[in-house]
N, C-alpha and C positions, 0 to 999 in steps of 0.2 A: 404296336401296329401290326396288322395281319399281312404278312408277306406271302402267304400261301393262297390268298384269295384269287380266283380267276376273274379278273376285272372285266373281261369280255362278257362273261355270264352275268356279272353284276353291274353292267354299264349304266343301268337306270339309277344307280346309287351315286354316280359321279356328279360333282357340282363344280361350278366355277370357283377357282381359288384352291382347289385340292392340289396337293403336291405329291409327286411320285418319283421313284427311280424307274428307269426303263431297262430293258434287257441289255442295252449297250452302255449301262451305268451312267446315263445322263440323268440330271434332275430337272423335272419339268413342273410347271404350274398350269393347270387347266385354265383357259381363258373363256372360250365360248365354243359351242358346237359348230362343226362345219355344216353348211347347208346341204340338204339331201335327206338321208334317213336319220341323221342326228347321231350316228354311231361315233364317228371320228370327232376329234377336238382340235381347235387351234390352241397352242400352248406357248408359254414363255419358257425360255431355257435359262438355267442358272449358269452363270459364267464365274468361275473361280477368280479370285483376286491374284495379282502379281505383286508380292511383297517388295520386290526389288525395283519396281517402276513407280515413281511418284505419281500420285493421282489415281492409281489403279490398285492400291493395296487391298481394298475390300472387294468382295464379290458383288455381283448385281444380277438382276433379272434382265434378260435381253428379250424385248418384245418383237420377236421375228416371225410370229405366226407359223411356227413349226406345226405340222399336222401329225398327230399321234392317234393310234388306234388303241382302244381299251385293252386289246390283247397284248400290247407292247409294255403295259404297266406291270411292274413286279412288286414294288414295295411302297406302301403308303407312308409318307413322312408327315411330320407336323405342318399344318398350314402356315405357321409363322417361320418356316425354314429360312435361315439366312447364312448358310454355309456350314 
């Protein structure tokens, strides 16, 4: 995957379901564009699992409508990312 791409410059190449790391090392999955000029995206956030807590051993996507800018994206990950 290309981690050197300026995703703000390539924002028209982004699609729902694309998975990225951000500058603050979060993993997000693009969901839909924020109304307005369509630059920013609502995103799901990957929550790591807690191996020592029953029922929370595996990671999961949190559908919290986090808003991300393409300029915050650093590394494209596989769209089937699961931890």
